[in-house]
Structure formats: C-alpha cells, structure tokens
C-alpha positions in Angstrom: -13.4 -12.7 10.0 -10.4 -13.6 7.8 -12.1 -16.8 6.6 -15.1 -14.8 5.6 -13.1 -12.3 3.6 -11.0 -15.1 2.0 -14.1 -16.9 1.0 -15.7 -13.7 -0.4 -12.7 -12.8 -2.4 -12.4 -16.4 -3.9 -15.9 -16.2 -5.2 -15.8 -12.6 -6.3 -16.8 -12.0 -10.0 -16.1 -9.1 -12.4 -19.8 -8.5 -12.5 -19.8 -7.9 -8.7 -16.9 -5.4 -9.0 -18.7 -3.6 -11.8 -22.0 -3.5 -9.8 -20.2 -2.2 -6.7 -18.4 0.5 -8.7 -21.6 1.6 -10.4 -23.4 1.8 -7.0 -20.7 4.3 -6.1 -20.9 6.3 -9.3 -17.8 4.8 -10.8 -17.8 3.6 -14.4 -14.8 1.4 -15.0 -13.3 0.9 -18.4 -12.5 -2.7 -19.4 -8.8 -2.1 -18.5 -9.7 -0.5 -15.1 -12.1 -3.4 -14.3 -9.5 -6.0 -15.2 -6.9 -4.3 -13.1 -9.2 -3.9 -10.2 -10.5 -7.5 -10.3 -7.0 -9.0 -10.6 -5.7 -6.8 -7.9 -8.4 -7.8 -5.5 -8.0 -11.5 -6.3 -4.2 -11.3 -5.8 -3.8 -8.7 -3.1 -7.2 -8.1 -1.4 -6.4 -10.0 1.8 -3.0 -8.3 2.2 -4.6 -4.9 1.8 -7.3 -5.7 4.3 -4.8 -7.0 6.8 -2.6 -3.9 6.6 -4.9 -1.3 5.2 -3.3 1.5 7.3 0.0 1.0 5.3 -1.6 0.5 1.9 -0.4 3.2 -0.5 -3.3 3.6 -2.9 -1.6 6.4 -4.7 0.8 3.9 -6.3 -2.1 2.7 -8.4 -3.5 6.0 -9.7 -2.0 5.5 -13.2 -4.3 2.5 -13.7 -7.4 4.7 -13.5 -8.8 7.9 -15.1 -8.3 10.9 -12.8 -12.0 11.1 -12.0 -12.2 7.4 -11.2 -9.2 7.4 -9.0 -10.4 10.3 -6.9 -13.7 8.4 -6.4 -11.9 5.1 -5.6 -9.6 6.9 -3.1 -12.5 8.4 -1.3 -14.4 5.1 -1.3 -11.3 3.2 0.1 -11.0 5.7 2.9 -14.7 5.6 3.7 -14.8 1.8 3.8 -11.5 1.6 5.8 -13.1 3.8 8.5 -16.4 2.0 8.3 -14.9 -1.5 8.8 -11.9 -0.5 11.0 -13.3 -2.2 14.1 -13.6 -5.5 12.2 -10.2 -5.3 10.6 -7.9 -4.9 13.6 
C-alpha cells in the first residue's frame, strides 16, 4: 500500500488537488492551493503513516476559516474511511 501512495503523491498535480477540493465544495485560493500541494508533496506520506497523531489544527492559519472547517471534516472522514488500509 505504501508504494501505491508514494507513487500517487509523486504524480499528483495542482489540478488534481483543485479538482478534489471542488468536488468537496472547497474553493482554494492560490495561496491555499500552493500550501496544500506543497504540503502533500513534502509530508503526505508522513501524515498517512501516522494520521492519528497528525495535528491538523496547526495549519488552520493557512486557510480561510470556512475552508479549514471543511478540510478538517474531510480529513476526519477520509481517515475513518481508509483506516483499515493505513494501519
């Protein structure tokens, strides 16, 4: 599973991040998109490996209040959904 995730992250584009956000009713500003994309590229694997200890609240200042609320809900939803595959 780790190789699949690593491969996906390595090929991830900003357009895919934007598309995923829009599918979840999140409209990212250019700064929010850049931060999100760069964060996923640099830290995505770490977060996935230890998502239970990931403190998403540390990053709330990088997003508008509305976007952060939606992102936090989305992170929790996907963490639960994929929990069996991440442990």
